[in-house]
C-alpha positions in Angstrom: 0.0 0.0 0.0 2.8 2.4 0.9 4.5 1.8 -2.5 1.2 2.4 -4.3 0.7 5.7 -2.5 4.2 6.9 -3.4 3.8 5.8 -7.0 0.5 7.7 -7.2 2.2 10.8 -5.7 5.0 10.6 -8.2 2.5 10.3 -11.1 0.7 13.4 -9.7 3.9 15.3 -9.4 3.8 15.9 -13.2 0.6 17.9 -12.4 2.0 19.6 -9.4 1.4 23.1 -10.6 -2.3 22.6 -11.3 -4.8 24.6 -9.2 -6.4 21.4 -7.7 -3.2 19.9 -6.3 -3.3 21.9 -3.0 -6.9 20.7 -2.6 -5.7 17.1 -2.9 -3.1 17.7 -0.2 -5.7 19.5 2.0 -8.0 16.5 1.8 -5.2 14.0 2.7 -4.0 16.2 5.6 -7.6 16.7 6.9 -8.4 13.0 6.9 -5.1 12.1 8.5 -5.6 14.7 11.3 -9.2 13.9 11.9 -8.4 10.2 12.3 -5.7 10.9 14.8 -3.0 9.3 12.7 -4.8 5.9 12.8 -4.1 5.3 9.1 -0.7 6.8 9.1 0.6 3.5 7.5 -1.1 4.5 4.2 -2.1 8.2 4.5 1.2 9.2 6.1 3.4 8.4 3.1 0.9 10.0 0.8 0.9 13.2 2.9 4.7 13.1 3.1 5.0 12.9 -0.7 2.3 15.4 -1.7 3.8 18.1 0.5 7.0 18.3 -1.5 5.0 18.2 -4.7 3.1 21.4 -3.7 6.2 23.1 -2.4 8.5 22.3 -5.4 5.9 22.6 -8.2 4.8 26.1 -7.3 7.8 28.2 -8.1 6.8 31.5 -6.5 4.5 30.6 -3.6 5.3 26.9 -2.9 7.2 27.6 0.3 4.1 29.3 1.7 1.4 27.4 -0.1 2.5 24.0 1.2 2.7 25.0 4.9 -0.6 26.9 4.6 -2.5 23.9 3.2 -1.0 21.6 5.8 -1.8 24.0 8.6 -5.4 24.5 7.3 -6.0 20.7 7.3 -4.7 20.4 10.8 -6.8 23.4 11.8 -10.0 21.7 10.6 -9.2 18.7 12.8 -8.2 20.9 15.8 -11.5 22.9 15.7 -13.4 19.6 15.3 -11.7 18.1 18.3 -12.1 21.2 20.5 -15.8 21.2 19.8 -16.1 17.5 20.5 -14.3 17.9 23.8 -16.9 20.4 24.8 -19.6 17.8 24.1 -17.6 14.8 25.5 -17.6 13.3 22.0 -13.8 13.1 21.6 -13.5 9.9 23.6 -15.6 8.0 21.2 -13.7 9.4 18.2 -10.3 8.7 19.8 -11.4 5.1 20.7 -12.6 4.5 17.1 -9.3 5.5 15.7 -7.2 3.7 18.3 -5.6 6.8 19.8 -7.4 6.5 23.1 -5.1 5.2 25.8 -2.1 5.3 23.5 1.4 6.3 24.6 1.1 9.4 22.4 -2.0 10.6 24.4 -0.5 9.8 27.8 2.7 11.6 27.0 0.9 14.6 25.5 -1.4 14.9 28.5 1.5 14.7 31.0 3.3 17.5 29.2 0.2 19.7 28.8 -0.8 19.2 32.5 2.7 20.0 33.8 3.8 22.8 31.5 0.6 24.2 30.0 0.9 26.0 26.6 4.7 25.6 26.7 4.2 21.9 27.0 2.0 21.8 23.9 4.6 23.9 22.0 7.3 21.4 22.9 5.1 18.5 21.8 4.4 20.2 18.5 8.0 20.8 17.6 9.3 17.5 19.0 11.2 15.3 16.5 8.7 12.4 17.0 5.5 13.5 15.3 2.4 13.5 17.6 -1.0 13.8 15.8 -2.8 17.1 16.1 -5.9 15.5 17.5 -3.9 14.0 20.4 -2.3 17.3 21.2 -5.6 19.1 21.1 -7.3 16.5 23.4 -4.3 16.6 25.8 -4.5 20.4 26.0 -8.2 20.4 26.6 -7.9 17.7 29.3 -5.3 19.9 31.0 -7.9 22.6 31.2 -6.1 24.9 28.7 -8.3 27.4 27.0 -9.5 26.1 23.6 -8.3 29.3 21.7 -4.9 29.0 23.4 -4.6 25.4 22.4 -5.5 26.2 18.8 -3.3 29.3 18.5 -0.2 27.5 20.0 -0.5 24.4 17.9 -1.4 26.0 14.6 1.1 28.9 14.8 4.0 26.6 15.8 3.0 24.1 13.1 3.0 26.8 10.4 6.4 28.1 11.4 7.8 24.6 11.6 6.4 23.6 8.2 7.6 26.9 6.6 11.1 26.3 7.8 11.0 22.8 6.4 9.6 24.0 3.1 12.4 26.6 2.7 15.1 24.0 3.6 13.4 21.6 1.0 13.2 24.1 -1.8 16.5 25.8 -1.4 18.6 23.0 0.1 17.6 19.4 -0.1 15.8 19.5 -3.4 17.5 22.4 -5.1 17.6 22.0 -8.9 15.3 19.0 -8.8 11.7 18.6 -10.0 9.1 17.3 -7.5 9.1 13.9 -9.3 12.9 13.6 -9.2 13.0 14.5 -5.5 10.3 11.9 -4.7 12.1 9.2 -6.7 15.3 10.0 -4.9 13.8 10.0 -1.4 11.3 7.1 -1.7 12.7 5.0 -4.5 16.5 5.6 -3.8 16.9 6.6 -7.5 19.9 8.9 -8.0 19.2 12.0 -10.0 21.6 13.1 -12.7 22.2 16.7 -11.8 24.5 17.6 -14.7 21.8 18.6 -17.1 20.3 20.8 -14.4 23.6 22.5 -13.6 24.1 23.1 -17.3 20.6 24.7 -17.5 21.6 27.0 -14.6 24.8 28.1 -16.4 23.0 29.1 -19.6 
């Protein structure tokens, strides 16, 4: 399944500059966030491969468009979970996705309870990714105001994603197309950079 998702993303990379591509990424991110990462084994690779497609294929605004779309998808999930927490519906949703009682939730709840908004910020920028839904629920269970939870998580996420997009476009994948970058990262196919360097010199 993972390979099929990556192959599909590589095929879509040729259409990376089309107007609908950010909408595809938005849909994938929203589903992944709403389900608390329960389907990360298939949606995760798809999300990870579509993000570079949007960033690299949009020459002028990719470094902002990609992070904005990712943050918007997470925002939809965050608002949904905040509202569910107010109606005690989050437990049922977390249980259905398998996130309830997970190590992720326990760790996030501990940090949020001990350090408040700062704890949520640390969780958001931690090297080990923790689903947005888990961070939101942990923050709400720690009695942090819903607006504060939303603002801290989404602001830090956007800044983090923007930094990653800049590093991707001007460092890791400089001179490569989206399809070339995906093949190199996920298929271990080496890219011949000589023609690209020659194009830069002309």
